[in-house]
N, C-alpha and C positions, 0 to 999 in steps of 0.2 A: 698367310700361313694357315695351314689346315688345322682344324680342331679335332677331327676324327682320327682315331689311332691308326687305322689302316691307311688313311691318306698320308699320315706322317711317314709311315713305312714306305709308301710309294714314292714320296719325295726323295727319301734317302736312296732308294733303289734307282730312281731315274737319274739322280746325280752321279751315282757310281757308273751306270751304263753310259751316260753321256761322256764321261772321262775315258771309258774303254773305247767308245766309238771314235773319240778324238785321237786316241793313240793309233788306231788303225788308219785313219785318214792321214795323219801326220807321217806315219811310216811309209805309206804309199807315195806321198809327195817327196819324201827324202829319197826313196829308192828310184823314183823317176828322175830326180836331179842327178843321182849317182850314175844312172844309165846314160843320161845325156852327156855327162862329163866323160864317161868311158868312150862313147862314140866320137866325141870331139877330139879326144886324144888319139883315136885310131886303134885302141886296144880291143881287138875283136874277141879275144878269149874272155876278157873281163866283161865286155858288153854282153856276151852270151850268158854268162853266169848271172849277171845283174838282171838280165831280162827274165830268166827263169824265176829268180827270187821275187821280182816285182809281180809277175803273173800269179805266183803262189799267194802273195799277200793280198792282191786284188781279189782273188777268188775267196780267200778266207774272210775278207772284209764284207764281200757281197753275201756270203752265206750267213754271216752274223747279222746282217742288216745295217752295218755301218755305212755301206755304199748301196745305192740303188742298183739293181742288176743291169739296167741300161747304161748307167754311168760306168759300171765296172767293165762292160763290154766295150764302151768307147775308149776307156783308158788302156785296155789291153790292145785294141786296134791301133791306137796312137803309138804305143810302145813297139808293136810289131812293125809299124811303118818306119819308126826311127831305126830299128835294127836292120831293116832291109835297105836303108839308105835311099828310100824314095822321097821325092819332094812332097811336102805336106799339102800341096794344092789340089 
């Protein structure tokens, strides 16, 4: 536990930022699962909407620093591959 006042503030700030980053990463995972289920059901319209929302959240998370930019690019490419129905190999 820090003794310096500014470091106590930094601990509080870091905890708050960690929760925000967790929310972004969790939402990206949830939207990815939602996209996968829409594709499995064959609902093209829902899959397209879910894909757009997923890309928006990935971009937002990357701009905030919750996701590394290369990780964000990889997740977007995986989502695009799912939507285009190409095999993942």
